[in-house]
N, C-alpha and C positions, 0 to 999 in steps of 0.2 A: 796404847799397847797393841799393836797389830790391828788397828782399826782403819781400814782403807777408806771408809766413809768420812772419818775425821780428817784424813789427809786431803780428800777431795774438797772438804769444807774449808780447811785452813789455808790451802794454797790457791792462788789465782789460777784460773783455767789455762793461762798461757805460760805458767811458771816452768822453769827447767830446774832439775835436780842433778847436779854434776859434781863429781869428785872421785877420789880414789878409795877403793875397797880392796884390800889385800893386793896393793900395788897395781891394780887394774883400773883404768879410767872408765868410769860409767857416766853415761849421759842419759837421763830419763825424763820423760814427760810426767806430768802429774799422774796420769792413769798408769804408766809403767811403775812409778813409785808406789802408788796405792796397791797395785797388784803384788809387788814385792812385799810390802808390809802385810798384806792379807795372807800371804803364803808362808809366813813364819809360824810354823806349827811344830811343837806347841809354842804358843805365844810367850814373849818374855814375862808377861804377867802370870801365865800358868806355870812357868818355871821358877817363879818367885825371884827373878833377877832383881838385883838392887836398883833403886831409882837414883840416878845421878843426873842432876840438871843444874847447871851453874851459868848464870849470865855473866860473861867475862867483861863485855863492854856493850853499851847501848847508846846510840846517838839518834835523837829524834828531832826531825824538822816538822814543818807544818803538815806536809803530805807524804813525806818519805822517812824511812828509818833504816838503820843498819844495826844488827845485833850479832855479836860473836858469843856463841854458847858452847858449853862443854857438856856432853851428855853420854849416857850409856844406852846402847841398843844392841841387841843380839850378842851380848857378851863383849862388846867392843866399845872403847871410849872414843867418841868422835868429837872433833872440833868443827862446828858449823858456822858459816857466815851467812846470815839471812838478810836479804833486802826485802823491805816491806813497803807497801804503798797503801795510802788511805783512799778508799773508794766510797761510793755512796752508801754501801752496806757496812763500812768499817775497815779496819786494818786487815790486810791479807799478805801472805808471803808471796813475793813475786819471783824470787830466785833463791836457791840454796846451793852453796858450795860447801863441800865437806871433805875431811880427811881424817884418817885414823891418828889418834894420839900415839906418839912413839915414846 
């Protein structure tokens, strides 16, 4: 919940976070996204926002995976498509595409 360091740890350093927020296309680096997350004040946790996290689909190969998840953040339900890659230090999110649920 609004933890920029967790974003930095979870996403590959070269990852891109891209999608639509309020009908505006956003393209962010990991650092941009981490800063966005850190600037959510009060944080969703502090506002007692409900936690919604649903894995809609998950396909896992030997070194790559794709997940479609439905989650709540900043009062908005998002659909995220996450591509993951397995590195020497474990699984990491390589890219995130997102849109608001309508």
